[in-house]
N, C-alpha and C positions, 0 to 999 in steps of 0.2 A: 682183060681176064679171059683166058682161053681154056682153063681146066676147072673142074669142080674143086680141086685142092686149092687153087688160087682164090676161088670164090670164098672158100672157108677161111683162108688166111685174111681176106678182106673183112669178112663177117666178124672174125675173132679179134681183129686188131685195127686194121686201117679204117673201118667204118666209124669206130668211136673217135679215132684220131682226126679223121676228115670232118666229122660232125662239128668239131670246134672251129673249123675254118670258114664257116658261112655256107652260102647256098650256091657257090659257083663251081664246086667240085663235080666232075663228071666221071663216072665209072663206065667203061665200055666193055660189053660182052662181045668177044670176037669169034666165038665158036659155040656150038651146042654143048651144054654141060651135062654130063651123066654122073649122078650122085650115088650110083650103086655101091653099097658097102660103106658109105660115109654117114656118120651120125650128124644130123643137121642141127645146127644151133642158130637161133635167130639173131640177126643184127639188132642191137638195141636202138640206135639212132643213126640216121644218115640224112644230112641236110642238103645233099646235092642231088644230082640226077643220075639214075641208073638207066643207061642207054642199052637196051637189049639187042639192038641192031638186027631185029627179026630173028633172033636165035631162040632156042628152046631149052628149058630145064627139064631133065628126065630123072625119074627114080628118087625123088625126094620123099621121104617118109618122116613127117614131123608132127609135133604136137603144138606148134606155134607157127605163125606166118613167117614169110621171108624176113620181114622187118617188124619191129615193135612200132617205130615211128620213122616215116620216110617223107621226103619232100616230093620227089617226082620219079616215076617209072614210066618208060616208054618202050614200045616195040619189043615186047617180051611175051613168050608163050610158056605156060606150064602144061606139060602133056599129061595124058591119062594114066601114066605110070606113077605119077605123083599123088600123094594123099596127105591131108592135114586132119588129124584126129586128136581130140583131147577128152580126157575124163576129169581134169582137174581145174579147168579155167571156165569162166563164164563168157569169154569172148574168143572168137576164132574167125579167121579168113585165110586165104592163100597167100596174098601178097603183103598186106600190111594191116596191123591193128588200127593205126592212124596214118592218114596221108594229109599233108598240108599244102601240096602243090598238085600239079597236073599228073593224072594217070591217063596215059594215051596209048592206044593200040596195044592193049594188054589182053591176052586170051588165056582164060583159065579152063583147063580140062581136068583138073584135079578135084576129087571129091573132098568136101569140107564137112566134117562130122563132129558134133559136140554131143557127148553122151555122159550124163551125170545124174545122180539123184540128190546131190548135196548143194545145189544152188537154188536160189529163189527167182533170179532173173538172169536172162542171157541175151547176148547181142551177137549175131552171126551173119557174115556176108561172104559171098562167093569170092570176091576179090579184095574188098576192104571192109573193115568194121565201121570205122568213123572216117568220113571224108570231109575235110575242110577246104579242099581244093577240087577243081573240076575233074570229071571223068569223061573222056571222049573216045569214040571209036573203039570201045572195048567190049568184050564178050565173055560171059560165063556160060560154058557148055556142060558143066558138071553138076551133080546133085549137091545141094546144100541141105544138111540134115541136122535135126535136133531130136535126140531121143532121151526122154526123161521117164522116171518111174512114177511121178506124181504130177498133178497139174502145176504148171509153172507159168510165169509171164515172161515175155521176151519179144524181141524183134529179129526177124530173119529176112534177109534180102538176097536175091540172086546175084546182083553186082555189089551192092553196098547195103549195109543195114541202116546206117544213119548218115545223112549228109546235110551240110549247110551250103552246098555249092550246086553247080549245074551238072546234070548228066546228059550228054549230047551224043547222038548217033551211036548209042550203045544198046546192047540187048542181053537179056538173060534167056538162055535156051535150055537150062538145066532144071531139073525138078527141085522145088523148094518145099 
């Protein structure tokens, strides 16, 4: 994948098709992708590996993460021109709501903001909301914010909000 348009074609079609083929599919990002003027839609499920090849996503403005469910993402950066903001959901992150495999060498510079008065609980992470696979060598450098009008309960994490796996050699440098 070498353009934002190709990525959106993957998100809107191939990700769902590939999700049915198991966990051996690999999607390679071969260039920095600029999403200026593109309405971002989240990939529902991808059971393979997204290899960012040390490339950067720019100018994503979304109310949901890159993926609802993903197996593995590696070597990818979201730059500070990206932002993830919702007023309608009780979960939010930049890369995935749920990861089931390895998140490795992922850097998030995109602000993650959940703002709502209509929920009782929330779960927000800088990179992943729920991690059931390991996270390694990853960094969140952006703010992770929750703004509510009334006392609520929730979990907010710089890298991940909830994990049942290991977090190794990773750091949160953003305000939470």
